[in-house]
C-alpha positions in Angstrom: 59.1 -85.8 104.0 59.8 -87.1 100.4 57.5 -89.6 98.9 58.7 -92.6 96.8 57.9 -92.3 93.1 54.9 -94.2 92.1 55.0 -97.2 89.7 53.4 -95.1 86.9 56.2 -92.5 87.1 58.9 -95.2 86.9 57.4 -96.9 83.8 57.3 -94.0 81.3 56.3 -95.2 77.9 58.5 -93.7 75.2 56.5 -91.5 72.9 57.0 -91.8 69.1 57.4 -88.7 67.0 54.4 -87.6 65.0 54.6 -87.0 61.2 54.9 -83.2 61.7 57.7 -83.6 64.2 59.5 -85.9 61.7 59.0 -83.4 58.9 60.5 -80.6 61.0 63.6 -82.7 61.9 66.2 -80.6 60.1 69.0 -82.9 61.3 67.5 -85.8 59.2 68.1 -88.3 62.0 64.7 -90.0 61.4 63.4 -90.9 58.0 59.8 -90.0 57.0 59.6 -91.9 53.7 59.6 -95.5 55.1 56.4 -94.7 57.0 54.8 -93.3 53.9 55.5 -96.2 51.5 52.0 -97.7 51.9 50.4 -94.3 51.1 52.8 -93.8 48.2 51.9 -97.2 46.8 48.2 -96.8 47.2 48.2 -93.3 45.6 50.1 -94.6 42.6 47.7 -97.5 42.2 44.8 -95.0 42.3 46.4 -92.9 39.6 46.8 -96.0 37.4 43.1 -96.9 38.0 41.9 -93.4 37.1 44.1 -93.4 34.0 42.7 -96.8 32.9 39.1 -95.7 33.4 39.7 -92.4 31.6 41.3 -94.4 28.7 38.3 -96.7 28.4 35.8 -93.9 28.6 37.6 -91.8 26.0 37.7 -94.9 23.8 34.0 -95.4 24.0 33.4 -91.7 23.3 35.3 -92.2 20.0 33.5 -95.4 18.9 32.4 -98.7 20.3 35.2 -100.6 18.7 37.8 -98.2 20.2 36.1 -98.5 23.6 36.2 -102.3 23.5 39.9 -102.2 22.4 40.7 -99.8 25.2 38.8 -102.0 27.7 40.8 -105.1 26.5 44.1 -103.2 26.6 43.5 -101.5 29.9 43.4 -104.7 31.9 47.0 -105.9 31.1 48.2 -102.3 31.2 46.8 -102.0 34.8 48.4 -105.3 35.8 51.8 -104.1 34.4 51.3 -100.8 36.3 50.7 -102.7 39.6 53.8 -104.8 39.1 55.9 -101.7 38.2 54.6 -99.8 41.3 55.2 -102.8 43.5 58.8 -103.2 42.3 59.6 -99.5 42.7 58.2 -99.4 46.3 60.0 -102.6 47.2 63.3 -101.1 45.9 62.7 -98.0 48.0 62.0 -100.2 51.1 65.2 -102.1 50.5 67.2 -98.9 50.2 65.8 -97.6 53.4 66.4 -100.9 55.2 70.0 -100.9 53.9 70.4 -97.4 55.1 69.1 -98.3 58.6 71.5 -101.3 58.8 74.4 -99.1 57.7 73.7 -96.3 60.2 73.3 -98.9 63.0 76.6 -100.5 62.1 78.4 -97.2 62.1 77.3 -96.1 65.5 
């Protein structure tokens, strides 16, 4: 005698692909980069911060006046770096959103 399927078996939750599965997708049906934009943005901000700190420390190693000048210049440079990184990441996000809209309209 066959039993009726339980409620749990009928309500299967779709599983989302992991990062490794997406990286191994050789048909390129799913994009990996949109999921990594936050990481990409934070890594670039960290690189800018490290460069600014290195610039200030190397300025102070040369002389106090060079260190103060580097400290004063590193703040606006870091702000410009943040704006630049934000614009680039937003452009990437817009490209990926446009690609998603185009692929959905062609199906």
